[in-house]
N, C-alpha and C positions, 0 to 999 in steps of 0.2 A: 481807505487805502486803495482797494481794488477799483472803486468807482472813479477815483481820481486818475488812476493809471489808464483805465478804459477811456475816460474822457480825453486824456492827453493823446492816446493812440488814435482816437477818432479824429481829433483835430489834425494830427500829423497826416493821417490818411486823406482827409479832405484837402489839405494844402497840396499833397502830392497829386491828387486828381485834378486840381485847378492848374497846376504847373504842367501836367501831362496834356491837358486839354489845350492849353496855349501852345505847347510844343507841337502837337499834332496839327493845329491850325497853321502854324508857321511853316511846317513841312509841306502842307498841301497848298499853300499860297504860291501860285506861279510867279507873282511879282514880289515875292518875299525877299528877305535879305540875301538869300543865296543866289537869286536871279539878278539882282542889281550889282553892278560893278562897285567895288570899293572906291571911295573917294580918297585919294592920296594928296597930301599937300604938294605944291609945286616944288620941283627940285631947284635949289639955288646953288649955282656953281660959284665958288670963290674966285676972285680975279687971279689969273695966271694958271689956273687948272683947266684941264679939258673936261667937258661934260661927261658924265658916266654913260656907258653904252646902255641902250634900252634892254630891258629884260626880255627873255624869250617868252612869247605869249602862247606858243604851242608846246604842250607837254608831250614828250615822245612816248609812244605806246610801250607798255611793259610787255616783254616777251615772256612766255612761260618758261620755267626752268626745265630743261630737257635732261632726263636721266637715261642713261643707257644701262638698263638692267637686263643682263643676259642670263638665260637659264643655265648656261654652262659655266658661269663664273664660279671658281672654286671657293671664293670667299663668302658667297651667299649661302644662307642655310637652304637645305633642300626642302621642297614642298611636295606633298603627296596628293595625287588625284583622289577624289572621293570615289567610292565604289558605285554610288548612284547619285542622281540629281533629284532633289526634292522639288517636284513640279507642282505648283499650286493648282487647285481645281480650276476647270475651265470657266471663264468668266461670263457674266451677262454682258450685253452690249454696252452698258453704261460704265463698266469697269475694265474694259479691255486694256487701256493704257496702264492702269495699276497692275494688271496681270502681267503685261509685257515687262514692266519694270521688275516685278518680283521674280519672274522667270530669268531675266538677265542676271539679276543678283545671284540666284541659285546656281546658274551655269558658271559665273565667274568664281564663286566660292568653291564649286566642285572641280574646277578645271586644274588647279595646281599650277597654272601658267602665270608668269609674272607680267606678260605683255597684255594688259587689260584692254587696251584699245583694239588689239587684234581680235580678241574674243567678242567684244561688244560689236565690232563691225561684222563679224561672222554671224552672230545671231540676228542683228538688225537687218541684214541683207534678206532674211527670210520674209520680213514684213514689208519689203519694198513693193511698190505698186506694179512694177514691171518684172517681178520675180517669176521665173519659170522653173520647172523641174530640171530642165537641161542645164540651167545655170548652177545647179547644185551637184552636178556630176563630180566635180572636184571641189573639195572643201578648202583647199589651199594649205592644209596641214600635212603632217607626215602620213 
Protein backbone atom coordinates (compact mmCIF):
# COMPACT_ATOMS: atom_id res chain seq x y z
CA UNK A 1 0.00 0.00 0.00
CA UNK A 2 2.69 2.50 1.00
CA UNK A 3 4.97 1.61 -1.93
CA UNK A 4 2.11 1.96 -4.40
CA UNK A 5 1.21 5.39 -3.00
CA UNK A 6 4.86 6.50 -3.05
CA UNK A 7 5.24 5.34 -6.68
CA UNK A 8 2.07 7.22 -7.68
CA UNK A 9 3.25 10.39 -5.93
CA UNK A 10 6.63 10.08 -7.65
CA UNK A 11 4.91 9.76 -11.05
CA UNK A 12 2.76 12.82 -10.31
CA UNK A 13 5.83 14.77 -9.28
CA UNK A 14 7.71 13.74 -12.44
CA UNK A 15 4.82 14.78 -14.66
CA UNK A 16 4.62 18.10 -12.79
CA UNK A 17 8.33 18.70 -13.37
CA UNK A 18 7.98 17.95 -17.08
CA UNK A 19 5.07 20.38 -17.45
CA UNK A 20 6.90 23.03 -15.44
CA UNK A 21 10.00 22.62 -17.61
CA UNK A 22 7.94 23.09 -20.79
CA UNK A 23 6.15 26.07 -19.23
CA UNK A 24 9.42 27.78 -18.29
CA UNK A 25 10.80 27.21 -21.79
CA UNK A 26 7.70 28.77 -23.31
CA UNK A 27 8.03 31.79 -21.01
CA UNK A 28 11.67 32.32 -21.94
CA UNK A 29 11.11 31.92 -25.68
CA UNK A 30 11.08 35.44 -27.21
CA UNK A 31 9.29 34.14 -30.29
CA UNK A 32 6.88 32.06 -28.24
CA UNK A 33 3.11 32.17 -28.38
CA UNK A 34 2.90 35.39 -26.36
CA UNK A 35 5.16 37.25 -28.82
CA UNK A 36 3.30 36.16 -31.95
CA UNK A 37 0.02 37.86 -32.84
CA UNK A 38 -3.02 35.67 -32.73
CA UNK A 39 -4.44 34.68 -36.09
CA UNK A 40 -8.11 35.61 -36.29
CA UNK A 41 -10.37 34.43 -39.07
CA UNK A 42 -11.36 37.15 -41.54
CA UNK A 43 -14.46 39.12 -40.60
CA UNK A 44 -17.31 38.47 -43.00
CA UNK A 45 -19.91 41.22 -43.13
CA UNK A 46 -23.40 40.10 -44.16
CA UNK A 47 -24.93 42.06 -47.05
CA UNK A 48 -26.70 45.24 -45.99
CA UNK A 49 -24.75 45.67 -42.72
CA UNK A 50 -21.88 48.01 -42.06
CA UNK A 51 -18.55 46.42 -41.19
CA UNK A 52 -17.64 46.47 -37.51
CA UNK A 53 -15.33 49.19 -36.24
CA UNK A 54 -11.77 48.02 -35.64
CA UNK A 55 -10.92 47.24 -32.06
CA UNK A 56 -8.59 49.53 -30.17
CA UNK A 57 -5.04 48.23 -30.36
CA UNK A 58 -3.66 50.48 -27.65
CA UNK A 59 -4.56 49.60 -24.10
CA UNK A 60 -4.96 52.77 -22.01
CA UNK A 61 -2.59 52.94 -19.04
CA UNK A 62 -4.03 52.13 -15.65
CA UNK A 63 -3.73 54.93 -13.18
CA UNK A 64 -3.10 54.08 -9.54
CA UNK A 65 -5.97 54.63 -7.18
CA UNK A 66 -5.38 57.78 -5.19
CA UNK A 67 -6.49 57.83 -1.60
CA UNK A 68 -6.60 61.00 0.42
CA UNK A 69 -5.77 59.73 3.88
CA UNK A 70 -5.53 62.69 6.16
CA UNK A 71 -4.17 62.36 9.67
CA UNK A 72 -6.83 64.68 11.02
CA UNK A 73 -9.77 62.68 9.63
CA UNK A 74 -12.03 61.94 12.64
CA UNK A 75 -13.20 58.63 11.12
CA UNK A 76 -9.69 57.19 10.91
CA UNK A 77 -8.26 55.36 13.92
CA UNK A 78 -5.48 57.18 15.69
CA UNK A 79 -1.92 55.97 15.34
CA UNK A 80 0.78 56.49 17.91
CA UNK A 81 4.39 57.27 17.17
CA UNK A 82 6.90 54.82 18.53
CA UNK A 83 9.17 55.99 21.34
CA UNK A 84 12.28 54.90 19.45
CA UNK A 85 13.31 53.67 16.01
CA UNK A 86 14.90 50.23 15.80
CA UNK A 87 17.91 51.03 13.62
CA UNK A 88 19.63 48.00 12.10
CA UNK A 89 23.37 47.61 12.63
CA UNK A 90 25.56 49.51 10.18
CA UNK A 91 26.13 47.41 7.07
CA UNK A 92 29.10 46.24 5.10
CA UNK A 93 29.52 47.68 1.62
CA UNK A 94 27.75 44.70 0.02
CA UNK A 95 24.55 45.09 2.03
CA UNK A 96 23.98 48.86 2.01
CA UNK A 97 20.82 48.61 -0.10
CA UNK A 98 19.31 46.02 2.25
CA UNK A 99 20.24 48.22 5.23
CA UNK A 100 18.61 51.28 3.64
CA UNK A 101 15.44 49.29 3.00
CA UNK A 102 15.34 47.97 6.57
CA UNK A 103 15.97 51.46 7.98
CA UNK A 104 13.19 52.94 5.82
CA UNK A 105 10.78 50.26 7.02
CA UNK A 106 11.71 50.92 10.64
CA UNK A 107 11.17 54.67 10.23
CA UNK A 108 7.82 54.17 8.49
CA UNK A 109 6.66 51.81 11.24
CA UNK A 110 7.78 54.13 14.02
CA UNK A 111 6.44 57.33 12.47
CA UNK A 112 2.72 56.86 13.09
CA UNK A 113 2.13 58.98 9.98
CA UNK A 114 -0.27 57.84 7.26
CA UNK A 115 1.43 59.58 4.33
CA UNK A 116 4.09 56.97 3.60
CA UNK A 117 5.34 58.65 0.43
CA UNK A 118 6.26 61.75 2.40
CA UNK A 119 8.25 59.74 4.94
CA UNK A 120 10.00 57.66 2.29
CA UNK A 121 10.93 60.80 0.35
CA UNK A 122 12.22 62.40 3.55
CA UNK A 123 14.59 59.53 4.37
CA UNK A 124 15.70 58.87 0.78
CA UNK A 125 16.70 62.54 0.36
CA UNK A 126 19.51 61.76 2.79
CA UNK A 127 20.99 59.23 0.35
CA UNK A 128 20.86 61.57 -2.64
CA UNK A 129 24.20 62.17 -4.37
CA UNK A 130 23.87 65.96 -4.12
CA UNK A 131 22.70 66.01 -0.47
CA UNK A 132 24.30 68.66 1.78
CA UNK A 133 23.93 69.49 5.46
CA UNK A 134 22.34 72.81 4.52
CA UNK A 135 19.58 71.03 2.60
CA UNK A 136 18.52 69.33 5.85
CA UNK A 137 18.15 72.58 7.82
CA UNK A 138 14.38 72.28 7.40
CA UNK A 139 12.88 68.80 7.41
CA UNK A 140 9.60 69.92 5.85
CA UNK A 141 7.57 68.73 8.84
CA UNK A 142 6.16 70.50 11.85
